[in-house]
C-alpha positions as a Markdown table, in Angstrom:
| # | Residue | x | y | z |
|---|---|---|---|---|
| 1 | Unk | 0.0 | 0.0 | 0.0 |
| 2 | Unk | 1.3 | 3.5 | -0.9 |
| 3 | Unk | 2.3 | 5.8 | 1.9 |
| 4 | Unk | -0.4 | 8.3 | 3.0 |
| 5 | Unk | 0.7 | 11.9 | 2.1 |
| 6 | Unk | 0.2 | 14.5 | 4.9 |
| 7 | Unk | -1.1 | 17.9 | 4.0 |
| 8 | Unk | -1.9 | 20.9 | 6.2 |
| 9 | Unk | -4.9 | 21.9 | 4.0 |
| 10 | Unk | -6.7 | 20.3 | 1.1 |
| 11 | Unk | -9.3 | 22.1 | -1.0 |
| 12 | Unk | -11.8 | 20.1 | -3.0 |
| 13 | Unk | -13.1 | 22.2 | -5.9 |
| 14 | Unk | -11.5 | 24.4 | -8.5 |
| 15 | Unk | -14.1 | 27.1 | -9.1 |
| 16 | Unk | -13.9 | 30.7 | -7.8 |
| 17 | Unk | -14.4 | 29.6 | -4.2 |
| 18 | Unk | -11.8 | 26.8 | -4.3 |
| 19 | Unk | -9.2 | 28.8 | -6.1 |
| 20 | Unk | -9.7 | 31.9 | -4.0 |
| 21 | Unk | -9.3 | 29.8 | -0.9 |
| 22 | Unk | -6.1 | 28.4 | -2.4 |
| 23 | Unk | -4.8 | 31.9 | -3.0 |
| 24 | Unk | -5.4 | 33.0 | 0.6 |
| 25 | Unk | -4.1 | 29.7 | 2.0 |
| 26 | Unk | -1.0 | 29.9 | -0.1 |
| 27 | Unk | -0.3 | 33.5 | 1.0 |
| 28 | Unk | -0.5 | 32.1 | 4.6 |
| 29 | Unk | 2.2 | 29.7 | 3.5 |
| 30 | Unk | 0.0 | 26.6 | 4.1 |
| 31 | Unk | 1.0 | 25.2 | 0.7 |
| 32 | Unk | -2.6 | 24.1 | -0.1 |
| 33 | Unk | -3.4 | 21.1 | -2.3 |
| 34 | Unk | -6.4 | 21.7 | -4.6 |
| 35 | Unk | -8.3 | 18.9 | -6.4 |
| 36 | Unk | -10.3 | 20.5 | -9.2 |
| 37 | Unk | -11.8 | 17.3 | -10.6 |
| 38 | Unk | -12.4 | 17.1 | -14.3 |
| 39 | Unk | -14.7 | 20.2 | -14.4 |
| 40 | Unk | -12.2 | 23.0 | -15.2 |
| 41 | Unk | -13.0 | 26.2 | -13.1 |
| 42 | Unk | -16.6 | 25.1 | -12.3 |
| 43 | Unk | -19.6 | 26.8 | -13.7 |
| 44 | Unk | -17.7 | 30.0 | -14.5 |
| 45 | Unk | -16.1 | 28.3 | -17.5 |
| 46 | Unk | -19.6 | 27.9 | -19.0 |
| 47 | Unk | -20.0 | 31.7 | -19.4 |
| 48 | Unk | -18.8 | 33.2 | -22.6 |
| 49 | Unk | -18.4 | 36.8 | -21.3 |
| 50 | Unk | -18.4 | 37.9 | -17.6 |
| 51 | Unk | -19.1 | 41.6 | -17.2 |
| 52 | Unk | -20.1 | 41.8 | -13.5 |
| 53 | Unk | -16.8 | 40.8 | -11.9 |
| 54 | Unk | -15.0 | 44.0 | -10.7 |
| 55 | Unk | -11.7 | 44.9 | -12.3 |
| 56 | Unk | -12.7 | 44.0 | -15.9 |
| 57 | Unk | -14.6 | 46.9 | -17.4 |
| 58 | Unk | -14.5 | 45.4 | -20.9 |
| 59 | Unk | -15.5 | 42.0 | -19.6 |
| 60 | Unk | -13.6 | 38.7 | -19.5 |
| 61 | Unk | -14.4 | 35.2 | -20.7 |
| 62 | Unk | -15.2 | 32.7 | -18.0 |
| 63 | Unk | -12.4 | 30.4 | -19.0 |
| 64 | Unk | -9.8 | 33.3 | -18.9 |
| 65 | Unk | -11.1 | 34.4 | -15.5 |
| 66 | Unk | -10.7 | 30.9 | -14.2 |
| 67 | Unk | -7.2 | 30.7 | -15.6 |
| 68 | Unk | -6.3 | 33.9 | -13.8 |
| 69 | Unk | -7.7 | 32.6 | -10.5 |
| 70 | Unk | -5.5 | 29.5 | -10.9 |
| 71 | Unk | -2.4 | 31.3 | -12.0 |
| 72 | Unk | -2.5 | 33.7 | -9.1 |
| 73 | Unk | -3.0 | 30.9 | -6.5 |
| 74 | Unk | -0.2 | 28.9 | -8.1 |
| 75 | Unk | 2.1 | 31.9 | -8.0 |
| 76 | Unk | 2.0 | 31.9 | -4.2 |
| 77 | Unk | 2.5 | 28.2 | -3.9 |
| 78 | Unk | -0.8 | 26.4 | -4.3 |
| 79 | Unk | -0.7 | 23.1 | -6.0 |
| 80 | Unk | -3.6 | 22.5 | -8.3 |
| 81 | Unk | -4.3 | 19.0 | -9.6 |
| 82 | Unk | -7.1 | 18.2 | -12.2 |
| 83 | Unk | -7.9 | 15.0 | -10.4 |
| 84 | Unk | -11.3 | 14.0 | -8.9 |
| 85 | Unk | -11.6 | 13.0 | -5.3 |
| 86 | Unk | -13.0 | 9.5 | -4.9 |
| 87 | Unk | -13.9 | 9.7 | -1.2 |
| 88 | Unk | -13.4 | 11.6 | 2.1 |
| 89 | Unk | -13.5 | 10.5 | 5.7 |
| 90 | Unk | -14.4 | 13.3 | 8.1 |
| 91 | Unk | -14.9 | 10.9 | 11.0 |
| 92 | Unk | -11.2 | 10.7 | 11.7 |
| 93 | Unk | -8.6 | 13.3 | 12.3 |
| 94 | Unk | -6.6 | 14.1 | 10.3 |
| 95 | Unk | -9.2 | 13.8 | 7.6 |
| 96 | Unk | -8.7 | 11.2 | 4.9 |
| 97 | Unk | -9.0 | 12.1 | 1.2 |
| 98 | Unk | -8.7 | 9.5 | -1.5 |
| 99 | Unk | -8.2 | 10.1 | -5.2 |
| 100 | Unk | -7.9 | 7.3 | -7.8 |
| 101 | Unk | -4.2 | 7.4 | -7.5 |
| 102 | Unk | -3.3 | 8.3 | -3.9 |
| 103 | Unk | -4.5 | 8.7 | -0.3 |
| 104 | Unk | -3.9 | 11.9 | 1.6 |
| 105 | Unk | -4.6 | 13.1 | 5.2 |
| 106 | Unk | -5.4 | 16.7 | 5.9 |
| 107 | Unk | -5.3 | 18.7 | 9.1 |
| 108 | Unk | -8.1 | 20.9 | 7.7 |
| 109 | Unk | -10.3 | 20.7 | 4.7 |
| 110 | Unk | -12.3 | 23.2 | 2.6 |
| 111 | Unk | -15.2 | 21.9 | 0.6 |
| 112 | Unk | -15.8 | 23.9 | -2.6 |
| 113 | Unk | -17.4 | 21.4 | -4.9 |
| 114 | Unk | -20.1 | 23.8 | -6.1 |
| 115 | Unk | -23.5 | 23.1 | -7.3 |
| 116 | Unk | -24.9 | 22.2 | -10.7 |
| 117 | Unk | -28.0 | 23.6 | -12.4 |
| 118 | Unk | -30.8 | 21.2 | -12.6 |
| 119 | Unk | -31.1 | 20.0 | -16.1 |
| 120 | Unk | -34.2 | 19.4 | -18.2 |
| 121 | Unk | -32.5 | 16.3 | -19.6 |
| 122 | Unk | -34.1 | 16.8 | -23.0 |
| 123 | Unk | -32.5 | 16.4 | -26.5 |
| 124 | Unk | -30.5 | 19.5 | -27.5 |
| 125 | Unk | -29.9 | 20.8 | -24.0 |
| 126 | Unk | -26.3 | 19.7 | -23.7 |
| 127 | Unk | -25.6 | 20.4 | -27.4 |
| 128 | Unk | -26.7 | 24.1 | -27.2 |
| 129 | Unk | -25.4 | 25.0 | -23.8 |
| 130 | Unk | -23.6 | 28.3 | -24.3 |
| 131 | Unk | -25.2 | 28.5 | -27.8 |
| 132 | Unk | -28.7 | 29.7 | -26.8 |
| 133 | Unk | -29.2 | 27.5 | -23.7 |
| 134 | Unk | -28.3 | 29.3 | -20.5 |
| 135 | Unk | -28.8 | 28.8 | -16.8 |
| 136 | Unk | -27.9 | 32.3 | -15.6 |
| 137 | Unk | -29.7 | 35.5 | -16.7 |
| 138 | Unk | -27.3 | 37.7 | -14.7 |
| 139 | Unk | -24.4 | 36.2 | -16.7 |
| 140 | Unk | -25.9 | 36.1 | -20.1 |
| 141 | Unk | -28.9 | 38.3 | -20.3 |
| 142 | Unk | -27.1 | 41.2 | -22.0 |
| 143 | Unk | -26.5 | 39.1 | -25.1 |
| 144 | Unk | -30.2 | 38.9 | -25.7 |
| 145 | Unk | -30.9 | 42.5 | -26.2 |
| 146 | Unk | -33.9 | 42.9 | -28.6 |
| 147 | Unk | -34.4 | 39.1 | -28.7 |
| 148 | Unk | -37.4 | 36.9 | -28.1 |
| 149 | Unk | -36.5 | 34.4 | -25.4 |
| 150 | Unk | -38.1 | 31.8 | -23.1 |
| 151 | Unk | -37.6 | 30.9 | -19.4 |
| 152 | Unk | -38.4 | 27.5 | -18.1 |
| 153 | Unk | -39.5 | 27.3 | -14.5 |
| 154 | Unk | -42.1 | 28.7 | -12.1 |
| 155 | Unk | -40.4 | 29.4 | -8.8 |
| 156 | Unk | -38.8 | 32.5 | -7.4 |
| 157 | Unk | -35.6 | 32.0 | -9.3 |
| 158 | Unk | -37.3 | 31.6 | -12.6 |
| 159 | Unk | -39.4 | 34.7 | -12.2 |
| 160 | Unk | -36.5 | 36.7 | -11.0 |
| 161 | Unk | -34.6 | 35.6 | -14.1 |
| 162 | Unk | -37.5 | 36.5 | -16.3 |
| 163 | Unk | -37.9 | 40.0 | -14.8 |
| 164 | Unk | -34.2 | 40.6 | -15.1 |
| 165 | Unk | -34.2 | 39.5 | -18.8 |
| 166 | Unk | -36.9 | 42.1 | -19.6 |
| 167 | Unk | -34.2 | 44.7 | -19.3 |
| 168 | Unk | -32.7 | 43.4 | -22.5 |
| 169 | Unk | -35.1 | 41.1 | -24.4 |
| 170 | Unk | -37.9 | 42.1 | -26.7 |
| 171 | Unk | -40.2 | 39.5 | -25.1 |
| 172 | Unk | -39.8 | 36.8 | -22.4 |
| 173 | Unk | -42.1 | 33.8 | -22.3 |
| 174 | Unk | -42.3 | 31.8 | -19.1 |
| 175 | Unk | -42.9 | 28.1 | -19.7 |
| 176 | Unk | -44.3 | 26.4 | -16.6 |
| 177 | Unk | -45.5 | 22.8 | -16.2 |
| 178 | Unk | -48.3 | 23.8 | -13.8 |
| 179 | Unk | -51.2 | 26.2 | -14.1 |
| 180 | Unk | -50.0 | 28.4 | -11.3 |
| 181 | Unk | -46.6 | 29.8 | -10.3 |
| 182 | Unk | -44.7 | 28.6 | -7.2 |
| 183 | Unk | -43.1 | 32.0 | -6.9 |
| 184 | Unk | -44.0 | 34.4 | -4.1 |
| 185 | Unk | -47.0 | 36.8 | -4.6 |
| 186 | Unk | -44.9 | 39.9 | -5.0 |
| 187 | Unk | -42.7 | 38.4 | -7.7 |
| 188 | Unk | -45.8 | 37.0 | -9.5 |
| 189 | Unk | -47.5 | 40.4 | -9.4 |
| 190 | Unk | -44.4 | 42.0 | -10.9 |
| 191 | Unk | -44.2 | 39.4 | -13.7 |
| 192 | Unk | -47.9 | 39.7 | -14.6 |
| 193 | Unk | -47.7 | 43.5 | -14.7 |
| 194 | Unk | -44.7 | 43.5 | -17.0 |
| 195 | Unk | -45.8 | 44.0 | -20.6 |
| 196 | Unk | -42.8 | 42.0 | -21.9 |
| 197 | Unk | -43.7 | 38.8 | -20.1 |
| 198 | Unk | -46.2 | 36.2 | -21.1 |
| 199 | Unk | -46.9 | 32.7 | -19.9 |
| 200 | Unk | -47.2 | 29.2 | -21.4 |
| 201 | Unk | -49.0 | 27.2 | -18.7 |
| 202 | Unk | -49.2 | 23.4 | -18.2 |
| 203 | Unk | -46.3 | 23.1 | -20.7 |
| 204 | Unk | -43.0 | 21.2 | -20.7 |
| 205 | Unk | -40.1 | 21.3 | -23.1 |
| 206 | Unk | -39.6 | 18.1 | -25.1 |
| 207 | Unk | -36.7 | 19.1 | -27.3 |
| 208 | Unk | -34.4 | 22.1 | -28.0 |
| 209 | Unk | -33.7 | 22.5 | -31.7 |
| 210 | Unk | -31.3 | 24.6 | -33.9 |
| 211 | Unk | -28.4 | 24.6 | -36.2 |
| 212 | Unk | -25.4 | 26.4 | -34.8 |
| 213 | Unk | -27.6 | 28.0 | -32.1 |
| 214 | Unk | -31.0 | 27.5 | -30.6 |
| 215 | Unk | -33.8 | 28.3 | -33.0 |
| 216 | Unk | -36.9 | 26.6 | -31.6 |
| 217 | Unk | -38.5 | 24.5 | -28.8 |
| 218 | Unk | -40.7 | 21.5 | -29.1 |
| 219 | Unk | -43.3 | 21.7 | -26.4 |
| 220 | Unk | -46.1 | 19.6 | -25.0 |
| 221 | Unk | -49.2 | 20.6 | -23.0 |
| 222 | Unk | -49.3 | 18.2 | -20.0 |
| 223 | Unk | -53.2 | 18.4 | -19.8 |
| 224 | Unk | -54.2 | 18.1 | -23.4 |
| 225 | Unk | -51.1 | 16.3 | -24.7 |
| 226 | Unk | -51.0 | 18.7 | -27.6 |
| 227 | Unk | -47.5 | 19.0 | -29.1 |
| 228 | Unk | -46.3 | 22.2 | -30.8 |
| 229 | Unk | -43.2 | 24.2 | -31.7 |
| 230 | Unk | -42.2 | 27.8 | -30.9 |
| 231 | Unk | -39.4 | 29.9 | -32.4 |
| 232 | Unk | -37.0 | 31.3 | -29.9 |
| 233 | Unk | -33.6 | 33.1 | -29.8 |
| 234 | Unk | -32.7 | 31.5 | -26.5 |
| 235 | Unk | -33.9 | 29.5 | -23.5 |
| 236 | Unk | -33.0 | 30.1 | -19.8 |
| 237 | Unk | -33.5 | 27.1 | -17.7 |
| 238 | Unk | -34.3 | 27.9 | -14.1 |
| 239 | Unk | -35.7 | 24.8 | -12.4 |
| 240 | Unk | -33.3 | 24.8 | -9.4 |
| 241 | Unk | -29.8 | 23.8 | -8.4 |
| 242 | Unk | -28.3 | 20.6 | -7.1 |
| 243 | Unk | -25.4 | 20.9 | -4.6 |
| 244 | Unk | -22.5 | 18.6 | -5.3 |
| 245 | Unk | -22.6 | 17.0 | -1.9 |
| 246 | Unk | -22.2 | 13.3 | -2.7 |
| 247 | Unk | -18.7 | 13.1 | -1.1 |
| 248 | Unk | -19.9 | 14.4 | 2.3 |
| 249 | Unk | -23.7 | 14.1 | 2.4 |
| 250 | Unk | -23.7 | 11.8 | 5.4 |
| 251 | Unk | -20.8 | 13.4 | 7.2 |
| 252 | Unk | -21.6 | 17.1 | 7.7 |
| 253 | Unk | -24.9 | 18.8 | 8.4 |
| 254 | Unk | -26.9 | 19.8 | 5.4 |
| 255 | Unk | -30.0 | 22.0 | 5.0 |
| 256 | Unk | -33.2 | 20.7 | 3.6 |
| 257 | Unk | -32.1 | 21.3 | 0.1 |
| 258 | Unk | -28.7 | 19.5 | 0.5 |
| 259 | Unk | -26.5 | 22.6 | 0.9 |
| 260 | Unk | -23.8 | 22.4 | 3.5 |
| 261 | Unk | -24.7 | 24.4 | 6.6 |
| 262 | Unk | -22.0 | 27.0 | 7.5 |
| 263 | Unk | -21.8 | 29.8 | 10.0 |
| 264 | Unk | -20.6 | 33.2 | 9.2 |
| 265 | Unk | -17.0 | 32.0 | 9.5 |
| 266 | Unk | -17.6 | 29.2 | 6.9 |
| 267 | Unk | -17.4 | 26.5 | 9.6 |
| 268 | Unk | -19.3 | 23.3 | 9.0 |
| 269 | Unk | -20.7 | 21.0 | 11.7 |
| 270 | Unk | -17.3 | 19.2 | 11.7 |
| 271 | Unk | -14.5 | 21.1 | 13.4 |
| 272 | Unk | -11.7 | 21.8 | 11.0 |
| 273 | Unk | -13.9 | 21.4 | 7.9 |
| 274 | Unk | -15.0 | 24.5 | 6.1 |
| 275 | Unk | -17.2 | 25.1 | 3.1 |
| 276 | Unk | -17.4 | 27.9 | 0.5 |
| 277 | Unk | -19.1 | 28.8 | -2.7 |
| 278 | Unk | -22.2 | 27.3 | -4.2 |
| 279 | Unk | -22.1 | 24.1 | -2.2 |
| 280 | Unk | -23.0 | 26.3 | 0.8 |
| 281 | Unk | -24.8 | 29.1 | -0.9 |
| 282 | Unk | -28.4 | 28.5 | -2.1 |
| 283 | Unk | -29.1 | 32.2 | -2.5 |
| 284 | Unk | -26.6 | 34.4 | -4.5 |
| 285 | Unk | -24.6 | 32.0 | -6.7 |
| 286 | Unk | -22.3 | 34.8 | -8.0 |
| 287 | Unk | -18.6 | 34.6 | -8.7 |
| 288 | Unk | -17.8 | 37.4 | -6.4 |
| 289 | Unk | -19.7 | 35.9 | -3.4 |
| 290 | Unk | -18.2 | 32.5 | -4.0 |
| 291 | Unk | -14.7 | 34.1 | -4.1 |
| 292 | Unk | -15.4 | 36.0 | -0.8 |
| 293 | Unk | -16.6 | 32.8 | 0.9 |
| 294 | Unk | -13.4 | 31.0 | -0.3 |
| 295 | Unk | -11.3 | 33.8 | 1.2 |
| 296 | Unk | -13.1 | 33.6 | 4.5 |
| 297 | Unk | -12.9 | 29.8 | 4.6 |
| 298 | Unk | -9.1 | 29.9 | 4.1 |
| 299 | Unk | -8.5 | 32.6 | 6.7 |
| 300 | Unk | -10.6 | 30.7 | 9.2 |
| 301 | Unk | -8.8 | 27.4 | 8.3 |
| 302 | Unk | -5.5 | 29.2 | 9.1 |
| 303 | Unk | -6.9 | 30.3 | 12.4 |
| 304 | Unk | -8.0 | 26.7 | 13.2 |
| 305 | Unk | -4.5 | 25.4 | 12.4 |
| 306 | Unk | -2.9 | 28.0 | 14.7 |
| 307 | Unk | -5.3 | 27.0 | 17.5 |
| 308 | Unk | -4.5 | 23.3 | 17.0 |
| 309 | Unk | -0.7 | 24.0 | 16.9 |
| 310 | Unk | -0.1 | 26.9 | 19.3 |
């Protein structure tokens, strides 16, 4: 059996939260080890142009921003490995982290595995992601100025997305599988009062079609079974998020939606284990807030290590 490698701090996740945590941990001379998995830079890499991250007045591609996050962390001594973590054991100290090639023990751990958008799981969705299929109005809404677009969903997030998109789009059609919204009454009133918004009730998306970009949606009425097609310039899917908690679901306290519970110091229910970014944030889901959580987690992890080794 290969020897277990000892680390002061291991960070699982290579998005804005994980890489910012790596930067701060590296500047504290903790020599952090980061496992990014196979998803390079997390969800940020899926955005063509980011215009709401401070310091880039002309915007920056998601991939380039992720590369800069990594480069800055590595400059100060972070080690970043594009390797998935197979399992963790938080019931022992030091914590055990296994990849497919090695086993590590860590004095402290930062969980930054993020969350994934819930998918419709229909034909064309994966093919046209970034080419007319989006999961973030704040990220991509500007590119649909003067366009006719659709939003799938009926909860608070979907209605907030639709309202935001009316700043740019010519029209926004909300596709909802029920005959009433699940969103709060205030949001619903705002949506119904907005002249750019209309609704397709009792309707689900069967297929997303196009050539180089999305051009149309195949729809079905769930009550009448009528199938029909609508033209569209883009579709925003907002049916919820799924935190990537499989590694630790039965080892730390989660909320009722599966997000890791943290206090304002990013501490989880397990001493020495911290969480940052979208795995612990069901509300904002922005690059800047994830980065801030990553910084806080690393600073607190450093404090924890100092307390354990006075």
